[in-house]
C-alpha positions as CSV (number, residue, x, y, z in Angstrom):
1,M,0.0,0.0,0.0
2,S,1.2,3.5,-0.8
3,F,-0.1,7.0,-0.2
4,Q,0.5,10.2,-2.2
5,R,-0.6,12.8,0.3
6,F,-0.5,12.5,4.1
7,V,-2.1,15.1,6.5
8,A,-1.6,14.7,10.3
9,L,-4.1,16.4,12.7
10,G,-4.2,16.8,16.4
11,D,-2.3,18.2,19.4
12,S,1.2,17.8,20.9
13,F,1.1,14.0,20.4
14,T,1.0,14.5,16.6
15,E,3.0,17.8,16.5
16,G,6.0,15.8,18.0
17,V,6.5,17.3,21.4
18,G,9.1,15.2,23.3
19,D,11.2,14.5,20.2
20,P,13.5,17.5,20.0
21,A,14.8,18.7,16.6
22,P,16.2,22.2,16.9
23,E,16.8,22.5,13.1
24,L,13.0,22.3,12.4
25,P,10.7,25.4,12.6
26,N,8.7,24.2,15.7
27,G,11.8,22.5,17.3
28,V,10.4,19.0,17.3
29,R,10.1,16.1,14.9
30,G,7.7,13.3,16.1
31,W,6.2,10.1,14.8
32,A,4.2,11.8,12.0
33,D,7.3,13.3,10.5
34,R,9.0,9.9,10.8
35,V,6.1,8.2,9.0
36,A,6.1,10.9,6.3
37,A,9.8,10.4,5.7
38,E,9.3,6.7,5.3
39,L,6.4,7.3,2.8
40,S,8.7,9.7,0.9
41,R,11.4,7.0,0.8
42,L,8.9,4.6,-0.7
43,D,7.5,7.2,-3.1
44,P,9.5,10.4,-3.6
45,A,6.4,12.1,-5.1
46,S,4.5,11.8,-1.8
47,E,3.5,15.0,0.1
48,Y,2.9,15.7,3.8
49,A,1.4,18.4,6.0
50,N,1.3,18.4,9.8
51,L,-1.5,20.7,11.1
52,A,-1.3,19.6,14.7
53,I,-0.8,22.2,17.4
54,R,0.2,21.5,21.0
55,G,-2.4,22.1,23.7
56,R,-5.4,22.0,21.4
57,K,-8.6,20.4,22.7
58,L,-10.9,18.4,20.4
59,G,-13.3,21.3,19.6
60,P,-10.5,23.6,18.2
61,I,-8.9,20.7,16.3
62,V,-12.3,20.0,14.6
63,A,-12.9,23.7,13.9
64,E,-9.4,24.6,12.7
65,Q,-8.0,21.4,11.2
66,I,-10.7,19.3,9.6
67,D,-11.7,21.6,6.7
68,A,-8.1,22.5,6.1
69,A,-7.1,18.9,5.9
70,I,-10.0,18.0,3.5
71,A,-9.0,21.0,1.3
72,L,-5.6,19.4,0.8
73,R,-7.3,16.3,-0.8
74,P,-5.2,13.7,1.2
75,D,-5.5,10.0,0.7
76,L,-4.1,9.4,4.3
77,V,-5.2,11.4,7.4
78,S,-4.2,10.7,11.0
79,I,-6.0,12.3,13.9
80,Y,-5.4,12.2,17.7
81,A,-7.7,14.4,19.7
82,G,-9.5,14.5,23.1
83,A,-6.7,13.8,25.6
84,N,-6.4,17.5,26.5
85,D,-10.2,17.6,27.2
86,I,-9.9,14.6,29.5
87,L,-7.1,16.2,31.4
88,R,-9.3,19.1,32.3
89,L,-11.1,19.3,35.7
90,S,-14.4,18.2,34.1
91,V,-15.4,16.7,30.8
92,D,-18.6,15.4,29.1
93,L,-17.3,12.2,27.6
94,D,-20.5,11.5,25.7
95,A,-20.5,14.9,24.0
96,L,-16.8,14.7,23.3
97,L,-17.2,11.3,21.6
98,D,-20.2,12.5,19.6
99,E,-18.2,15.5,18.3
100,Y,-15.3,13.1,17.4
101,D,-17.6,10.7,15.7
102,A,-19.0,13.5,13.4
103,A,-15.4,14.6,12.6
104,I,-14.3,11.1,11.7
105,A,-17.4,10.7,9.5
106,R,-16.4,13.8,7.5
107,L,-12.8,12.6,7.1
108,T,-13.8,9.1,5.9
109,Q,-16.4,10.5,3.6
110,S,-13.6,12.5,1.9
111,G,-12.3,9.2,0.7
112,A,-9.1,9.3,2.7
113,T,-7.8,6.4,4.8
114,V,-8.1,7.6,8.4
115,V,-5.8,6.6,11.3
116,M,-7.1,7.0,14.8
117,F,-5.4,6.3,18.2
118,T,-6.5,5.3,21.6
119,A,-4.8,7.1,24.5
120,H,-2.0,5.5,26.6
121,D,-2.9,3.9,29.9
122,P,-1.9,6.5,32.5
123,G,-2.0,4.0,35.4
124,D,1.7,4.0,36.0
125,W,1.9,7.8,36.4
126,P,0.7,9.1,39.9
127,L,-0.4,12.5,38.6
128,F,-2.6,11.1,35.9
129,S,-3.6,7.6,37.3
130,A,-6.8,9.1,38.9
131,L,-8.0,9.7,35.3
132,R,-7.5,6.1,34.2
133,G,-11.3,5.5,34.2
134,R,-12.0,8.5,32.0
135,F,-9.3,7.4,29.5
136,A,-10.6,3.8,29.4
137,I,-14.2,5.0,28.6
138,Y,-12.8,7.4,26.0
139,N,-10.7,4.6,24.4
140,E,-13.7,2.3,24.1
141,G,-15.6,5.1,22.4
142,V,-12.7,5.7,20.0
143,R,-12.6,2.0,19.1
144,G,-16.4,2.2,18.4
145,I,-16.0,5.3,16.2
146,A,-13.2,3.6,14.2
147,D,-15.4,0.5,13.8
148,R,-18.4,2.5,12.5
149,H,-16.4,4.5,10.0
150,G,-13.8,1.9,8.9
151,A,-10.9,3.9,10.3
152,T,-7.6,2.2,11.1
153,I,-6.9,2.1,14.8
154,V,-3.5,2.2,16.5
155,D,-4.4,1.0,20.0
156,F,-1.8,2.9,22.1
157,W,-3.4,1.6,25.3
158,R,-2.5,-2.0,24.3
159,I,1.1,-1.4,23.2
160,P,3.1,-2.8,26.2
161,D,6.4,-1.2,25.2
162,Y,5.2,2.1,26.6
163,R,5.3,0.8,30.1
164,D,9.1,1.4,29.8
165,R,9.8,4.9,31.0
166,R,12.6,5.3,28.6
167,L,10.0,5.8,25.9
168,W,8.8,8.9,27.7
169,A,10.1,12.5,27.9
170,F,11.0,14.3,31.1
171,D,7.4,15.6,31.5
172,R,6.1,12.0,31.7
173,L,3.2,13.1,29.4
174,H,4.8,13.1,26.0
175,M,6.8,10.4,24.2
176,S,10.6,10.6,23.9
177,S,12.4,10.3,20.6
178,I,12.5,6.6,21.2
179,G,8.7,6.6,21.9
180,H,8.0,8.6,18.7
181,Q,10.0,6.2,16.7
182,R,8.1,3.2,18.2
183,M,4.8,5.0,17.4
184,A,5.8,5.6,13.8
185,I,6.5,1.9,13.5
186,A,3.0,1.1,15.0
187,V,1.3,3.4,12.5
188,L,3.1,2.0,9.5
189,E,2.4,-1.6,10.6
190,A,-1.3,-0.8,11.3
191,L,-1.5,0.5,7.6
192,G,0.2,-2.6,6.3
193,I,3.1,-0.7,4.9
194,D,6.4,-2.6,4.4
195,H,8.8,-0.1,6.0
196,A,12.4,0.1,7.0
197,L,12.1,1.7,10.4
198,T,13.6,-0.1,13.4
199,P,13.2,0.6,17.1
200,M,15.9,3.0,18.5
201,E,18.4,1.5,20.9
202,L,17.3,1.9,24.5
203,P,19.8,3.4,27.0
204,A,21.0,1.0,29.6
205,P,18.5,0.6,32.4
206,T,19.4,2.2,35.7
207,T,18.5,1.6,39.3
208,P,18.4,5.1,40.9
209,S,19.0,5.4,44.6
210,T,16.2,6.8,46.9
211,V,17.9,10.2,46.9
212,E,18.2,10.2,43.1
213,Q,14.5,9.2,42.8
214,L,13.5,12.0,45.1
215,S,15.7,14.5,43.2
216,D,14.2,13.4,39.9
217,N,10.6,13.6,41.3
218,L,11.2,17.1,42.7
219,A,12.7,18.3,39.4
220,W,9.7,16.9,37.6
221,A,7.2,18.5,40.1
222,S,8.8,21.9,39.9
223,G,9.7,21.8,36.2
224,F,6.5,20.3,34.8
225,A,3.7,19.2,37.3
226,A,3.3,22.6,39.1
227,P,3.1,24.7,35.9
228,W,0.9,22.1,34.2
229,L,-1.6,22.0,37.1
230,G,-1.5,25.8,37.2
231,R,-2.6,26.0,33.6
232,R,-5.3,23.4,34.2
233,L,-6.7,25.5,37.1
234,R,-6.6,28.7,35.1
235,G,-8.1,27.0,32.0
236,T,-5.2,28.2,29.9
237,S,-3.5,26.2,27.0
238,S,0.2,25.5,26.4
């Protein structure tokens, strides 16, 4: 299978946050860029646009990115949306999934192959584990939407590799470069594309001392958790 025009939609997950690339305009690369590079290797005439913007909730993604994507006449569209809504203090999951369903219907009716994702299981992360039930309900809704509209699903929740913290960035919310490479492989395999990507080599595992663990947790709390919680309480976006 080959694709001529790939458009990626969503939030920080698709923009590539956690996979630094200072030479690029937004400073990150990400799994979508990696997939596009592989599609270009297979077919140099292929084209790619990434419309994802970090911090976007589902409503703005639908309002700002769906029409723009369809106008580009893609034959492949990926979309990841909803996680930023779930991370807010309150969310109407039924309304969220209804809006997502309508958006996916529009994308599939355009004739494009559509790739969707479930969210990662947050059970291993103390700050986010309380939301595990929300994410599980959302994921089941996403699977149902994919089934109804014939979308390809990448079931992030069920990829066990991501229980390894080496696949995650410092903020524990976004994938590291290793994680983005692994996700690119998952997307290509879900599409049935014979690719040349291989997993990145993992750094040697370490067993930090109690003091080192405490220091790491304090750095994470001050460098990410406190500012992140502050934005949630103020209702502001990154």
